[in-house]
C-alpha positions, 0 to 999 in steps of 0.5 A: 121303798113303795113309792114308784113301780119299776118299769111303769111309766107315768100315764098322760095327765087325764083331764076331768070333765068341767067342774069335776075334781080328779081323784085317785085311790092307793090301796084299792084292793082292801076292804076300805079301798074297795068301798072308796072306789065304789063311792068315788066312781058314782060321785057326781063331782069327781072323776076317779083317774086311778085305783092302785094296789098297796105295792109297787110290784103288784100285778094289774087286777080287776075288782069283780065286785064292782063290775058295772060300777067301776070297770077299771083295773087296779094297777101297781102303786106309782107315786109319779102317776098319782102326782100326774093324774090326781088333784086329791089322793085317798090313801087306804094303805098300811101305816108305814106305806101311808107315812111314806107316800102321804108325805111324798104327795104333800111335798109335791103339791097333791092333797091327801086324804089318809085312812090309816093311823099314820098322821093321827097322833100329834104328840111325837112320843105317842106317835113314835110308840104307835106309828113309828114309821111317821117320824114327823108330821108334814105341814097342813095335817088336820085330824078330820072328824067331819062333824067336829073339824069342818073349818080346819078340814077345808084348809088341810093339805093332808086330811087324817081320817079318825079310826073307826073305833074313835069315830064312834067314841068321839061323836058320843063323848065330845059334846058332853065333855065340852058341856062340862057334864062328865066327871070321873071314869070313862069306859068304852066297851067296843065290838067290831066286825071282822072286816075291821081287822083288815083283809090280810088273813090271820088266826084271829080272823079265821072263820073257825076261830070267830064263828060262834065266839066273841073275843076281847083283845088289845086291853091297855094296848090298843093304839086307838086309845091314844087317839081317843084320849088325845081328842078328849083330853081325858083318860079312857079305858078302851076295850075292843072285842071281835065279833062274828059279823062282817062289818059294823061297830057297836060301842057301849060307853059308861061314864059318870056325870057331875052330880045333879046333871039331868037327862035333859042336859045330856039331851040338850048337849047332844042335840046342840052339837048335831043339829045340822049334822047330816050323818049323826042320828040321835035316838035318845032312849031308843038304843040303836043296833048295827043293822040300823047303820050297816052299808050307810054313812050314819052314826046312831047314838042313843043313851040312858041316864040314871040321874040319882046315881049320876051315871050315863050309858051311851050306845053308838053304832056305825059301819066300820067300812063306811062311816068308820073309813071310806064314807067318812073320807068322802065326807071329808072330800066334800068339805074340802071341795065345799060341797054338801057333805051328803054328796055321793053318800046318800 
């Protein structure tokens, strides 16, 4: 069990300044968790009441990288304290812990924004394959890609943020599937920086194994495939790669267009979908790069069309820790609170 910390009494219920919402972070010591603390500590409409680790027995610790941004102490995970001190809790926990803590918080009336995969998959059989700790979905779960699901996010009790790879793929592909422009195979060739593998060290993330190398992994077996296919309603070949960067994702997407589809139709579908989206930047024939989006909440999308061959290549980039994780979670918070989506992110 990870829901309470033995010997730690719940703190008194802290009040928020007028007009500000109380928020807390569980899993604050990971890469995405630290990004959340950094963003929430400076958000003008919330007060960060607690930042907790991923375990109930963790020793208190500071976050030196955030000194003078947030000078609090990360404490042990304690659900009672979260319920007492926060109106909305962000979970940056491993999937099994999120499945337990997220459900417990929702049952006790706290709204949750979850960054793990625990609540993303709606089909029971698929979810049991990829996230077996989540036996069932609690009421009020919404798969929450901000640009696509704002109306349902506003009413959610548990906001399930998309994965970093699916965020890039879905932002690129959903407008085209909705416009009926695609036909045939979809191939997503994805490359991610090492922070996408999480903070826990492994042979795969060892500096000497990654420096100067690029490696494919998870072919036909990556859990994000199910998430992309669920939202697109189509079969997808998804091949992720680990590249020696600290952060960032670049996806090159290869799709077949319906015969006769023009570049103008592709452009129109993309522009119509994101005309009012503050964090999606369409670059057209100018293909984007990871450096264009690092440390920001932007997703940049460019493309090239071969009209004669009915082929389309899209290039999508985002920062996996911001738009792919913490920034997107804060964007969803802004939608929940009926704020401008850019609040605290620009």
